[in-house]
All heavy atoms as an XYZ file, in Angstrom:
898
protein
N      -4.927      3.244    -40.390
C      -5.027      3.795    -39.044
C      -6.498      3.678    -38.610
O      -7.400      3.997    -39.365
C      -4.631      5.280    -39.040
C      -3.223      5.544    -39.385
S      -2.278      5.415    -37.909
C      -0.718      4.926    -38.559
N      -6.681      3.261    -37.421
C      -8.024      3.126    -36.892
C      -8.529      4.480    -36.372
O      -8.081      4.966    -35.353
C      -8.048      2.093    -35.749
C      -7.706      0.718    -36.241
C      -7.624     -0.294    -35.113
O      -7.817      0.085    -33.947
O      -7.373     -1.451    -35.434
N      -9.457      5.081    -37.110
C     -10.038      6.363    -36.753
C      -8.979      7.454    -36.537
O      -9.152      8.327    -35.708
C     -10.930      6.228    -35.521
C     -12.048      5.279    -35.712
O     -12.564      5.162    -36.834
N     -12.444      4.563    -34.665
N      -7.844      7.329    -37.191
C      -6.806      8.333    -37.070
C      -6.009      8.282    -35.806
O      -5.242      9.184    -35.513
N      -6.156      7.215    -35.024
C      -5.471      7.142    -33.769
C      -4.417      6.044    -33.786
O      -4.418      5.178    -34.662
C      -6.453      6.846    -32.595
O      -7.083      5.607    -32.870
C      -7.471      7.954    -32.468
N      -3.562      6.067    -32.807
C      -2.497      5.087    -32.708
C      -2.954      3.841    -31.993
O      -3.893      3.875    -31.194
C      -1.305      5.696    -31.950
N      -2.331      2.722    -32.314
C      -2.615      1.460    -31.632
C      -1.931      1.427    -30.289
O      -0.836      1.992    -30.119
C      -2.108      0.286    -32.469
C      -2.845     -0.092    -33.733
C      -2.145     -1.249    -34.431
C      -4.286     -0.426    -33.457
N      -2.514      0.701    -29.361
C      -1.881      0.515    -28.057
C      -0.940     -0.673    -28.079
O      -0.885     -1.452    -29.032
N      -0.183     -0.809    -27.006
C       0.826     -1.866    -26.899
C       0.211     -3.263    -26.991
O       0.763     -4.148    -27.638
C       1.617     -1.726    -25.599
N      -0.956     -3.447    -26.373
C      -1.597     -4.775    -26.418
C      -2.037     -5.130    -27.826
O      -1.889     -6.290    -28.259
C      -2.795     -4.803    -25.463
C      -2.392     -4.829    -24.002
C      -3.616     -4.902    -23.084
O      -4.664     -5.432    -23.501
O      -3.498     -4.437    -21.949
N      -2.576     -4.179    -28.555
C      -3.020     -4.416    -29.924
C      -1.816     -4.730    -30.824
O      -1.881     -5.593    -31.691
C      -3.792     -3.225    -30.454
N      -0.719     -4.055    -30.590
C       0.489     -4.261    -31.398
C       1.024     -5.659    -31.192
O       1.458     -6.321    -32.131
C       1.552     -3.162    -31.085
C       1.078     -1.846    -31.661
C       2.908     -3.557    -31.632
C       1.936     -0.645    -31.279
N       1.007     -6.144    -29.966
C       1.527     -7.476    -29.655
C       0.759     -8.583    -30.378
O       1.306     -9.676    -30.570
C       1.527     -7.730    -28.137
C       2.501     -6.877    -27.353
C       3.946     -7.094    -27.812
O       4.379     -8.227    -27.992
N       4.645     -6.006    -27.998
N      -0.464     -8.315    -30.754
C      -1.270     -9.314    -31.446
C      -1.031     -9.339    -32.971
O      -1.514    -10.246    -33.640
C      -2.759     -9.054    -31.173
C      -3.119     -9.230    -29.715
C      -4.576     -8.894    -29.481
C      -4.918     -9.044    -27.975
N      -6.290     -8.641    -27.705
N      -0.295     -8.347    -33.470
C      -0.080     -8.262    -34.918
C       0.973     -9.266    -35.398
O       1.952     -9.518    -34.687
C       0.370     -6.859    -35.305
C      -0.600     -5.699    -35.059
C       0.049     -4.367    -35.425
C      -1.872     -5.901    -35.870
N       0.762     -9.790    -36.576
C       1.820    -10.607    -37.216
C       2.928     -9.667    -37.667
O       2.758     -8.447    -37.686
C       1.246    -11.360    -38.433
O       0.959    -10.426    -39.463
N       4.057    -10.256    -38.061
C       5.156     -9.399    -38.532
C       4.718     -8.576    -39.711
O       4.995     -7.360    -39.791
C       6.364    -10.286    -38.913
C       7.461     -9.456    -39.540
C       8.331     -8.715    -38.772
C       7.611     -9.397    -40.936
C       9.312     -7.930    -39.340
C       8.578     -8.634    -41.511
C       9.456     -7.877    -40.710
N       4.039     -9.189    -40.669
C       3.638     -8.493    -41.879
C       2.669     -7.341    -41.562
O       2.784     -6.249    -42.116
C       2.978     -9.463    -42.891
C       3.941    -10.507    -43.441
C       4.254    -11.670    -42.508
O       3.576    -11.830    -41.462
O       5.192    -12.420    -42.818
N       1.741     -7.586    -40.657
C       0.796     -6.544    -40.285
C       1.498     -5.398    -39.553
O       1.221     -4.231    -39.821
C      -0.286     -7.109    -39.356
C      -1.228     -8.106    -40.051
C      -2.082     -8.887    -39.043
O      -1.642     -9.110    -37.895
O      -3.183     -9.278    -39.450
N       2.398     -5.728    -38.647
C       3.145     -4.730    -37.902
C       4.033     -3.911    -38.819
O       4.132     -2.689    -38.671
C       3.924     -5.356    -36.782
N       4.689     -4.561    -39.745
C       5.605     -3.864    -40.668
C       4.838     -2.915    -41.567
O       5.238     -1.776    -41.783
C       6.380     -4.889    -41.491
C       7.455     -4.288    -42.333
C       8.670     -3.836    -41.755
C       7.299     -4.155    -43.711
C       9.634     -3.267    -42.534
C       8.295     -3.569    -44.466
C       9.452     -3.150    -43.890
O      10.443     -2.557    -44.632
N       3.671     -3.363    -42.064
C       2.831     -2.512    -42.899
C       2.336     -1.307    -42.090
O       2.357     -0.183    -42.557
C       1.661     -3.294    -43.453
C       0.753     -2.484    -44.358
C      -0.385     -3.292    -44.944
O      -0.310     -4.530    -44.949
O      -1.372     -2.677    -45.360
N       1.918     -1.583    -40.875
C       1.438     -0.492    -40.013
C       2.559      0.484    -39.692
O       2.343      1.710    -39.666
C       0.859     -1.099    -38.733
C       0.324     -0.150    -37.736
C      -1.047      0.312    -38.127
N      -1.537      1.260    -37.124
C      -2.800      1.434    -36.830
N      -3.712      0.749    -37.461
N      -3.151      2.316    -35.913
N       3.753     -0.021    -39.499
C       4.901      0.831    -39.225
C       5.167      1.745    -40.428
O       5.418      2.966    -40.251
C       6.128     -0.001    -38.910
C       7.457      0.740    -38.625
C       7.294      1.719    -37.481
C       8.573     -0.255    -38.372
N       5.119      1.209    -41.614
C       5.307      2.026    -42.815
C       4.220      3.102    -42.944
O       4.483      4.225    -43.316
C       5.361      1.145    -44.066
C       6.670      0.453    -44.199
O       7.711      0.964    -43.871
N       6.643     -0.773    -44.708
N       2.966      2.717    -42.681
C       1.856      3.680    -42.737
C       2.041      4.783    -41.685
O       1.811      5.957    -41.988
C       0.521      2.965    -42.476
C       0.110      2.030    -43.585
C      -1.097      1.177    -43.214
O      -1.643      1.348    -42.079
O      -1.498      0.337    -44.017
N       2.474      4.397    -40.509
C       2.659      5.372    -39.429
C       3.770      6.341    -39.789
O       3.623      7.553    -39.606
C       3.005      4.620    -38.103
O       1.918      3.759    -37.798
C       3.211      5.593    -36.957
N       4.876      5.811    -40.329
C       6.019      6.661    -40.708
C       5.589      7.646    -41.810
O       5.922      8.835    -41.764
C       7.178      5.841    -41.134
N       4.830      7.138    -42.792
C       4.393      7.992    -43.891
C       3.456      9.083    -43.382
O       3.546     10.239    -43.817
C       3.672      7.131    -44.944
N       2.619      8.729    -42.469
C       1.686      9.711    -41.913
C       2.432     10.795    -41.136
O       2.113     11.987    -41.233
C       0.673      9.021    -41.008
C      -0.425      9.898    -40.589
C      -1.688      9.110    -40.308
N      -2.740     10.068    -40.011
C      -3.700      9.837    -39.133
N      -3.725      8.706    -38.499
N      -4.590     10.746    -38.894
N       3.447     10.410    -40.369
C       4.227     11.376    -39.636
C       5.035     12.261    -40.595
O       5.166     13.468    -40.342
C       5.172     10.668    -38.649
C       4.528     10.111    -37.412
C       5.485      9.193    -36.667
C       4.045     11.249    -36.502
N       5.536     11.681    -41.657
C       6.306     12.479    -42.634
C       5.445     13.498    -43.368
O       5.913     14.575    -43.732
C       6.978     11.546    -43.633
C       8.132     10.753    -43.015
C       8.698      9.713    -43.968
O       8.140      9.496    -45.046
O       9.690      9.068    -43.576
N       4.167     13.135    -43.614
C       3.267     14.078    -44.290
C       2.975     15.308    -43.437
O       2.754     16.387    -43.944
C       1.954     13.387    -44.671
C       2.059     12.528    -45.890
C       0.695     12.085    -46.377
N      -0.081     11.344    -45.422
C      -0.083     10.025    -45.298
N       0.629      9.288    -46.100
N      -0.833      9.407    -44.374
N       2.995     15.100    -42.123
C       2.740     16.202    -41.202
C       1.268     16.559    -41.111
O       0.381     15.713    -41.289
N       1.001     17.840    -40.825
C      -0.379     18.331    -40.651
C      -1.138     17.590    -39.577
O      -2.331     17.366    -39.702
C      -1.159     18.295    -41.975
C      -0.521     19.124    -43.070
O       0.079     20.162    -42.750
N      -0.655     18.710    -44.305
N      -0.470     17.187    -38.545
C      -1.072     16.475    -37.433
C      -0.956     17.323    -36.170
O      -0.013     18.124    -36.019
C      -0.390     15.115    -37.184
C      -0.355     14.134    -38.358
C       0.568     12.971    -38.012
C      -1.767     13.643    -38.696
N      -1.843     17.112    -35.247
C      -1.742     17.780    -33.948
C      -0.515     17.233    -33.208
O      -0.057     16.115    -33.522
C      -2.988     17.559    -33.126
O      -3.049     16.212    -32.726
N      -0.021     17.976    -32.281
C       1.121     17.542    -31.502
C       0.792     16.235    -30.769
O       1.596     15.310    -30.749
C       1.550     18.615    -30.512
C       2.699     18.265    -29.583
C       3.961     17.933    -30.395
C       2.985     19.399    -28.612
N      -0.397     16.182    -30.191
C      -0.806     14.989    -29.440
C      -0.846     13.748    -30.333
O      -0.349     12.683    -29.979
C      -2.171     15.235    -28.795
C      -2.567     14.164    -27.826
C      -1.649     14.061    -26.600
O      -1.111     15.084    -26.145
O      -1.438     12.925    -26.127
N      -1.443     13.875    -31.532
C      -1.508     12.726    -32.453
C      -0.125     12.377    -32.956
O       0.213     11.191    -33.089
C      -2.447     13.025    -33.617
C      -2.678     11.880    -34.602
C      -3.141     10.622    -33.900
C      -3.654     12.312    -35.680
N       0.712     13.358    -33.217
C       2.065     13.103    -33.656
C       2.825     12.289    -32.625
O       3.540     11.330    -32.950
C       2.812     14.385    -33.952
O       2.258     15.091    -35.025
N       2.712     12.666    -31.350
C       3.377     11.933    -30.263
C       2.795     10.509    -30.156
O       3.579      9.558    -29.964
C       3.223     12.663    -28.938
C       4.035     13.938    -28.810
C       3.665     14.678    -27.525
C       5.512     13.609    -28.817
N       1.515     10.358    -30.264
C       0.904      9.026    -30.184
C       1.393      8.146    -31.311
O       1.715      6.957    -31.105
C      -0.612      9.147    -30.174
N       1.459      8.719    -32.523
C       1.925      7.946    -33.673
C       3.398      7.606    -33.543
O       3.831      6.517    -33.928
C       1.654      8.705    -34.982
C       0.190      8.813    -35.379
C       0.024      9.740    -36.576
C      -0.393      7.441    -35.682
N       4.201      8.526    -33.028
C       5.619      8.243    -32.795
C       5.781      7.092    -31.817
O       6.586      6.175    -32.045
C       6.326      9.518    -32.302
C       7.765      9.250    -32.017
C       8.719      9.224    -33.050
C       8.233      9.040    -30.709
C      10.044      8.967    -32.781
C       9.573      8.781    -30.446
C      10.474      8.762    -31.483
O      11.804      8.493    -31.226
N       5.028      7.148    -30.726
C       5.090      6.070    -29.731
C       4.668      4.748    -30.349
O       5.300      3.700    -30.103
C       4.233      6.397    -28.547
C       4.747      7.508    -27.678
C       3.793      7.944    -26.586
O       2.603      7.541    -26.617
O       4.232      8.697    -25.702
N       3.659      4.791    -31.174
C       3.199      3.582    -31.870
C       4.331      3.062    -32.766
O       4.590      1.846    -32.815
C       1.954      3.856    -32.703
C       1.508      2.636    -33.503
C       0.379      2.946    -34.441
O      -0.737      3.213    -33.986
O       0.623      2.869    -35.675
N       4.984      3.957    -33.481
C       6.072      3.540    -34.375
C       7.189      2.853    -33.624
O       7.745      1.857    -34.082
N       7.532      3.375    -32.466
C       8.588      2.786    -31.641
C       8.149      1.368    -31.206
O       8.940      0.411    -31.306
C       8.918      3.657    -30.417
C       9.803      2.922    -29.426
C       9.571      4.963    -30.859
N       6.911      1.250    -30.753
C       6.409     -0.072    -30.315
C       6.336     -1.040    -31.492
O       6.689     -2.225    -31.323
C       5.034      0.079    -29.649
C       5.005      0.791    -28.301
C       3.571      1.033    -27.868
C       5.793      0.043    -27.244
N       5.883     -0.564    -32.647
C       5.834     -1.413    -33.821
C       7.255     -1.894    -34.224
O       7.451     -3.054    -34.573
C       5.182     -0.697    -34.985
C       3.676     -0.526    -34.881
C       3.190      0.516    -35.868
C       2.968     -1.860    -35.104
N       8.203     -0.968    -34.182
C       9.572     -1.302    -34.523
C      10.134     -2.359    -33.553
O      10.773     -3.325    -34.006
C      10.421     -0.029    -34.480
O      11.767     -0.341    -34.727
N       9.890     -2.187    -32.278
C      10.377     -3.149    -31.290
C       9.670     -4.517    -31.507
O      10.330     -5.557    -31.393
C      10.109     -2.656    -29.889
C      10.950     -1.470    -29.516
C      10.533     -0.837    -28.179
O       9.434     -1.072    -27.668
N      11.398      0.009    -27.656
N       8.375     -4.498    -31.807
C       7.659     -5.730    -32.028
C       8.205     -6.481    -33.257
O       8.435     -7.691    -33.207
C       6.155     -5.439    -32.216
C       5.303     -6.631    -32.434
N       5.189     -7.645    -31.527
C       4.493     -6.974    -33.486
C       4.366     -8.589    -31.999
N       3.940     -8.178    -33.189
N       8.432     -5.733    -34.342
C       8.999     -6.368    -35.555
C      10.391     -6.945    -35.256
O      10.699     -8.057    -35.695
C       9.101     -5.345    -36.689
S       7.512     -4.931    -37.425
N      11.204     -6.195    -34.539
C      12.551     -6.663    -34.205
C      12.488     -7.919    -33.365
O      13.222     -8.889    -33.576
C      13.317     -5.568    -33.478
C      14.774     -5.941    -33.200
C      15.560     -4.817    -32.594
O      15.087     -3.673    -32.521
O      16.705     -5.093    -32.161
N      11.568     -7.953    -32.396
C      11.372     -9.113    -31.565
C      10.959    -10.341    -32.379
O      11.504    -11.448    -32.187
C      10.360     -8.838    -30.461
C      10.202     -9.950    -29.458
O      11.183    -10.655    -29.181
N       9.040    -10.099    -28.899
N      10.014    -10.135    -33.298
C       9.572    -11.263    -34.141
C      10.689    -11.758    -35.056
O      10.844    -12.957    -35.258
C       8.346    -10.861    -34.974
C       7.073    -10.600    -34.153
C       5.972    -10.041    -35.079
C       6.592    -11.891    -33.485
N      11.513    -10.849    -35.560
C      12.648    -11.233    -36.400
C      13.674    -11.995    -35.607
O      14.253    -12.981    -36.080
C      13.281    -10.022    -37.069
C      12.508     -9.403    -38.218
C      13.176     -8.129    -38.675
C      12.401    -10.377    -39.382
N      13.914    -11.562    -34.371
C      14.874    -12.263    -33.486
C      14.399    -13.684    -33.207
O      15.190    -14.638    -33.225
C      15.063    -11.517    -32.163
C      15.867    -10.254    -32.308
O      16.546    -10.058    -33.358
O      15.817     -9.410    -31.388
N      13.089    -13.868    -32.960
C      12.544    -15.190    -32.738
C      12.709    -16.076    -33.971
O      13.041    -17.259    -33.878
C      11.091    -15.098    -32.335
C      10.878    -14.579    -30.932
C       9.401    -14.505    -30.586
C       9.198    -13.966    -29.176
N       7.744    -13.861    -28.857
N      12.443    -15.480    -35.149
C      12.581    -16.253    -36.374
C      14.025    -16.630    -36.595
O      14.321    -17.782    -37.021
C      12.079    -15.427    -37.556
N      14.932    -15.731    -36.342
C      16.372    -16.033    -36.496
C      16.818    -17.134    -35.567
O      17.578    -18.022    -35.931
C      17.210    -14.764    -36.253
C      18.681    -14.983    -36.471
C      19.498    -13.690    -36.263
O      18.928    -12.662    -35.882
O      20.708    -13.752    -36.465
N      16.287    -17.111    -34.314
C      16.610    -18.169    -33.351
C      16.103    -19.518    -33.860
O      16.851    -20.517    -33.769
C      15.989    -17.809    -32.002
C      16.202    -18.860    -30.904
C      17.672    -19.061    -30.593
C      15.418    -18.473    -29.665
N      14.919    -19.539    -34.382
C      14.359    -20.802    -34.919
C      15.206    -21.339    -36.050
O      15.494    -22.525    -36.124
C      12.919    -20.620    -35.377
C      11.929    -20.509    -34.247
C      10.532    -20.276    -34.748
N      10.056    -21.376    -35.560
C       8.951    -21.329    -36.305
N       8.207    -20.267    -36.281
N       8.603    -22.373    -37.001
N      15.633    -20.454    -36.941
C      16.481    -20.881    -38.066
C      17.816    -21.403    -37.553
O      18.314    -22.413    -38.020
C      16.668    -19.732    -39.082
C      17.758    -20.060    -40.093
C      15.361    -19.418    -39.798
N      18.394    -20.707    -36.594
C      19.692    -21.142    -36.067
C      19.587    -22.478    -35.371
O      20.536    -23.240    -35.320
C      20.315    -20.082    -35.156
O      19.564    -19.958    -33.947
N      18.431    -22.790    -34.782
C      18.222    -24.075    -34.113
C      18.045    -25.188    -35.132
O      18.446    -26.320    -34.912
C      17.016    -24.005    -33.167
C      17.288    -23.147    -31.946
C      16.046    -22.942    -31.129
O      14.924    -23.143    -31.597
N      16.221    -22.529    -29.876
N      17.433    -24.877    -36.270
C      17.183    -25.888    -37.269
C      18.400    -26.078    -38.184
O      18.677    -27.204    -38.624
C      15.949    -25.503    -38.135
C      15.788    -26.407    -39.330
C      14.681    -25.511    -37.284
N      19.164    -25.042    -38.418
C      20.311    -25.096    -39.328
C      21.321    -26.224    -38.989
O      21.707    -26.969    -39.887
C      21.016    -23.769    -39.416
N      21.694    -26.390    -37.709
C      22.633    -27.485    -37.427
C      22.048    -28.868    -37.721
O      22.748    -29.757    -38.127
C      22.911    -27.360    -35.914
C      22.593    -25.953    -35.590
C      21.491    -25.551    -36.538
N      20.737    -29.005    -37.550
C      20.112    -30.283    -37.828
C      20.091    -30.572    -39.297
O      20.287    -31.702    -39.750
C      18.665    -30.289    -37.298
C      18.478    -30.098    -35.789
C      16.994    -29.973    -35.449
C      19.116    -31.242    -35.040
N      19.868    -29.545    -40.103
C      19.780    -29.734    -41.554
C      21.137    -29.729    -42.214
O      21.288    -30.219    -43.327
C      18.893    -28.666    -42.179
O      19.470    -27.399    -42.065
N      22.167    -29.214    -41.544
C      23.504    -29.127    -42.136
C      24.069    -30.517    -42.433
O      24.735    -30.716    -43.447
C      24.444    -28.356    -41.222
N      23.814    -31.457    -41.590
C      24.351    -32.811    -41.783
C      23.422    -33.734    -42.560
O      23.764    -34.885    -42.819
N      22.258    -33.253    -42.929
C      21.274    -34.083    -43.599
C      21.810    -34.578    -44.953
O      22.064    -33.774    -45.833
C      19.959    -33.308    -43.796
C      18.873    -34.121    -44.404
C      18.242    -35.090    -43.650
C      18.491    -33.954    -45.711
C      17.209    -35.858    -44.186
C      17.480    -34.693    -46.269
C      16.857    -35.667    -45.482
N      22.003    -35.857    -45.101
C      22.439    -36.439    -46.369
C      23.919    -36.303    -46.680
O      24.367    -36.695    -47.751
N      24.707    -35.706    -45.784
C      26.114    -35.444    -46.082
C      26.925    -36.716    -46.169
O      27.782    -36.813    -47.018
C      26.738    -34.546    -45.019
C      26.289    -33.115    -45.085
C      26.920    -32.425    -46.261
C      26.552    -30.958    -46.225
N      27.035    -30.192    -47.273
N      26.668    -37.700    -45.365
C      27.533    -38.900    -45.361
C      27.403    -39.640    -46.687
O      28.400    -40.127    -47.217
C      27.174    -39.818    -44.183
O      25.851    -40.245    -44.289
N      26.221    -39.743    -47.226
C      26.014    -40.433    -48.490
C      26.638    -39.609    -49.631
O      27.359    -40.168    -50.467
C      24.511    -40.651    -48.757
C      24.300    -41.216    -50.136
C      23.937    -41.593    -47.702
N      26.407    -38.329    -49.643
C      26.965    -37.454    -50.686
C      28.477    -37.411    -50.649
O      29.115    -37.430    -51.689
C      26.396    -36.035    -50.569
C      24.936    -35.949    -50.903
C      24.408    -34.544    -50.724
O      25.188    -33.631    -50.546
O      23.176    -34.379    -50.709
N      29.046    -37.372    -49.455
C      30.508    -37.275    -49.327
C      31.172    -38.491    -49.938
O      32.133    -38.402    -50.680
C      30.899    -37.087    -47.873
N      30.638    -39.702    -49.643
C      31.273    -40.888    -50.162
C      31.072    -40.981    -51.675
O      31.948    -41.418    -52.402
C      30.722    -42.132    -49.462
O      29.338    -42.262    -49.728
N      29.921    -40.563    -52.145
C      29.663    -40.559    -53.599
C      30.563    -39.550    -54.311
O      31.104    -39.835    -55.374
C      28.203    -40.216    -53.918
C      27.277    -41.363    -53.561
O      27.784    -42.482    -53.325
O      26.055    -41.131    -53.476
N      30.769    -38.377    -53.716
C      31.591    -37.340    -54.340
C      33.023    -37.792    -54.451
O      33.704    -37.546    -55.452
C      31.537    -36.047    -53.531
C      30.212    -35.308    -53.681
O      29.455    -35.672    -54.627
O      29.943    -34.401    -52.904
N      33.553    -38.478    -53.415
C      34.953    -38.912    -53.471
C      35.143    -39.928    -54.579
O      36.111    -39.874    -55.301
C      35.323    -39.528    -52.101
C      35.477    -38.504    -51.007
C      35.693    -39.154    -49.683
O      35.951    -40.380    -49.623
O      35.637    -38.471    -48.627
N      34.231    -40.869    -54.745
C      34.347    -41.866    -55.783
C      34.237    -41.244    -57.147
O      35.023    -41.539    -58.043
C      33.266    -42.964    -55.626
C      33.452    -43.794    -54.390
O      34.598    -43.799    -53.868
O      32.478    -44.399    -53.946
N      33.300    -40.344    -57.328
C      33.105    -39.663    -58.619
C      34.303    -38.815    -58.976
O      34.745    -38.803    -60.122
C      31.861    -38.791    -58.605
C      30.578    -39.594    -58.522
O      30.639    -40.812    -58.780
O      29.528    -38.999    -58.202
N      34.849    -38.131    -57.998
C      35.994    -37.258    -58.255
C      37.205    -38.072    -58.690
O      37.895    -37.693    -59.640
C      36.330    -36.449    -56.986
C      37.327    -35.343    -57.243
C      37.455    -34.464    -56.026
O      36.444    -33.913    -55.552
O      38.609    -34.305    -55.590
N      37.496    -39.178    -58.037
C      38.616    -40.018    -58.400
C      38.449    -40.593    -59.810
O      39.380    -40.665    -60.591
C      38.834    -41.139    -57.410
C      39.318    -40.619    -56.061
O      39.867    -39.493    -56.036
O      39.183    -41.349    -55.044
N      37.212    -41.029    -60.121
C      36.987    -41.588    -61.447
C      37.117    -40.541    -62.558
O      37.606    -40.824    -63.629
C      35.563    -42.175    -61.509
C      35.423    -43.400    -60.616
O      36.472    -43.981    -60.264
O      34.287    -43.794    -60.298
N      36.685    -39.331    -62.256
C      36.663    -38.270    -63.262
C      38.045    -37.663    -63.497
O      38.496    -37.559    -64.612
C      35.651    -37.203    -62.857
C      35.538    -36.066    -63.865
C      34.954    -36.279    -65.093
C      36.073    -34.831    -63.546
C      34.894    -35.264    -66.007
C      35.996    -33.809    -64.479
C      35.399    -34.042    -65.714
N      38.737    -37.296    -62.424
C      39.987    -36.548    -62.573
C      41.214    -37.417    -62.422
O      42.279    -37.068    -62.874
C      40.062    -35.405    -61.527
O      40.014    -35.984    -60.226
C      38.925    -34.428    -61.735
N      41.045    -38.500    -61.657
C      42.221    -39.336    -61.413
C      43.040    -38.866    -60.243
O      44.036    -39.488    -59.848
N      42.692    -37.699    -59.641
C      43.400    -37.223    -58.447
C      42.416    -36.498    -57.565
O      41.264    -36.266    -57.923
C      44.587    -36.368    -58.796
C      44.228    -35.074    -59.526
O      42.982    -34.811    -59.674
O      45.098    -34.407    -59.979
N      42.901    -36.078    -56.394
C      42.032    -35.404    -55.427
C      41.954    -33.911    -55.651
O      41.123    -33.235    -55.114
C      42.487    -35.677    -53.985
C      42.221    -37.138    -53.626
O      41.404    -37.775    -54.272
O      42.855    -37.577    -52.652
N      42.883    -33.308    -56.422
C      42.905    -31.876    -56.652
C      41.969    -31.512    -57.782
O      42.048    -32.083    -58.861
C      44.309    -31.381    -56.970
C      45.244    -31.553    -55.808
O      44.749    -31.518    -54.650
O      46.466    -31.729    -56.023
N      41.094    -30.570    -57.519
C      40.139    -30.133    -58.552
C      40.222    -28.621    -58.681
O      39.344    -27.903    -58.272
C      38.709    -30.576    -58.183
C      37.713    -30.319    -59.318
O      38.170    -30.092    -60.442
O      36.523    -30.380    -59.057
N      41.349    -28.146    -59.230
C      41.560    -26.716    -59.350
C      40.773    -26.090    -60.516
O      40.633    -24.898    -60.577
C      43.050    -26.416    -59.555
C      43.845    -26.809    -58.352
O      43.287    -26.863    -57.223
O      45.047    -27.090    -58.501
N      40.284    -26.896    -61.434
C      39.593    -26.361    -62.578
C      38.103    -26.320    -62.413
O      37.398    -25.767    -63.241
C      39.910    -27.203    -63.850
O      39.499    -28.545    -63.612
C      41.381    -27.148    -64.160
N      37.558    -26.909    -61.340
C      36.105    -26.948    -61.114
C      35.571    -25.579    -60.711
O      36.283    -24.707    -60.272
N      34.282    -25.382    -60.931
C      33.627    -24.138    -60.567
C      32.991    -24.259    -59.208
O      32.806    -25.352    -58.677
C      32.600    -23.724    -61.614
O      31.522    -24.643    -61.565
N      32.625    -23.140    -58.639
C      31.958    -23.112    -57.339
C      30.511    -23.499    -57.451
O      29.811    -23.663    -56.459
C      32.066    -21.716    -56.677
C      33.474    -21.417    -56.241
O      34.223    -22.340    -55.914
O      33.825    -20.237    -56.246
N      29.986    -23.638    -58.671
C      28.554    -23.991    -58.864
C      28.285    -25.364    -58.292
O      27.192    -25.614    -57.786
C      28.196    -23.967    -60.340
C      28.235    -22.549    -60.890
O      28.140    -21.622    -60.082
O      28.336    -22.404    -62.116
N      29.240    -26.287    -58.368
C      29.045    -27.617    -57.818
C      28.864    -27.568    -56.334
O      28.142    -28.368    -55.751
C      30.229    -28.547    -58.152
C      30.323    -28.792    -59.655
O      29.289    -28.619    -60.361
O      31.424    -29.132    -60.142
N      29.549    -26.625    -55.633
C      29.410    -26.515    -54.192
C      28.007    -26.110    -53.777
O      27.543    -26.501    -52.723
C      30.432    -25.493    -53.633
C      31.868    -25.961    -53.831
O      32.068    -27.174    -53.995
O      32.766    -25.096    -53.827
N      27.312    -25.344    -54.588
C      25.981    -24.870    -54.253
C      24.996    -26.021    -54.185
O      24.060    -25.980    -53.427
C      25.496    -23.845    -55.275
C      26.252    -22.551    -55.197
O      26.902    -22.325    -54.162
O      26.208    -21.767    -56.157
N      25.208    -27.077    -54.965
C      24.293    -28.204    -54.944
C      24.381    -28.961    -53.631
O      23.403    -29.511    -53.164
C      24.623    -29.181    -56.105
C      24.328    -28.546    -57.437
C      24.775    -29.453    -58.596
O      25.147    -30.611    -58.329
O      24.784    -28.989    -59.756
N      25.551    -28.996    -52.982
C      25.721    -29.669    -51.719
C      25.300    -28.830    -50.557
O      25.108    -29.332    -49.447
C      27.213    -30.068    -51.512
C      27.667    -31.099    -52.539
O      26.772    -31.803    -53.119
O      28.867    -31.192    -52.816
N      25.104    -27.550    -50.755
C      24.783    -26.622    -49.703
C      23.313    -26.802    -49.257
O      22.452    -27.142    -50.024
C      24.953    -25.206    -50.251
C      24.851    -24.147    -49.202
C      25.178    -22.779    -49.779
O      26.225    -22.651    -50.422
O      24.342    -21.903    -49.610
N      23.085    -26.557    -47.989
C      21.746    -26.613    -47.415
C      20.865    -25.565    -48.050
O      21.218    -24.386    -48.086
C      21.829    -26.411    -45.916
C      20.499    -26.423    -45.243
O      19.547    -26.911    -45.827
O      20.425    -25.931    -44.080
N      19.731    -25.917    -48.616
C      18.865    -24.930    -49.268
C      18.383    -23.825    -48.309
O      18.191    -22.686    -48.714
C      17.664    -25.729    -49.802
C      17.866    -27.096    -49.385
C      19.192    -27.240    -48.705
N      18.196    -24.153    -47.021
C      17.803    -23.132    -46.049
C      18.899    -22.102    -45.831
O      18.635    -20.935    -45.594
C      17.425    -23.753    -44.732
C      16.185    -24.625    -44.741
C      15.973    -25.278    -43.396
C      14.937    -23.827    -45.135
N      20.139    -22.507    -45.944
C      21.256    -21.601    -45.680
C      21.314    -20.510    -46.747
O      21.784    -19.405    -46.499
C      22.575    -22.357    -45.645
N      20.820    -20.792    -47.959
C      20.839    -19.793    -49.023
C      19.829    -18.673    -48.757
O      19.918    -17.610    -49.357
C      20.541    -20.445    -50.371
C      21.753    -21.213    -50.869
C      21.467    -21.778    -52.208
N      20.958    -23.121    -51.961
C      20.298    -23.886    -52.802
N      19.987    -23.412    -53.947
N      19.916    -25.093    -52.497
N      18.870    -18.907    -47.884
C      17.853    -17.879    -47.620
C      18.438    -16.741    -46.718
O      17.904    -15.647    -46.742
C      16.679    -18.491    -46.903
C      15.859    -19.474    -47.699
C      14.787    -20.102    -46.853
C      15.223    -18.805    -48.897
N      19.499    -17.039    -45.984
C      20.008    -16.044    -45.044
C      21.416    -15.715    -45.278
O      22.259    -16.343    -45.658
C      19.796    -16.528    -43.609
C      18.364    -16.746    -43.305
C      17.787    -17.966    -43.411
C      17.555    -15.657    -42.970
C      16.441    -18.165    -43.151
C      16.227    -15.848    -42.702
C      15.667    -17.079    -42.795
């Protein structure tokens, strides 16, 4: 906390997600400890609300970016892998049904970015 006071809206907008999230946790902890004047408590509460909204906004933007990239990466390399998988499957099992295989093989074909979310 800067000199025991709350940050303003303009200062909050300049914070990265990590900075805002850390500040939000500090603000919440300070409010929970108590022993603050009513005026400072209200200022810190307002700061907490602004920090929470800022973090949510940054997360929404990040989610939008991921959703825009995901369709592009979903088809990356699929055509080559699909034709290779069909040939390998026929050679290995002799048929198209693979009821004995595990789901671990499916994870290798999955987009690595999709596993993050």
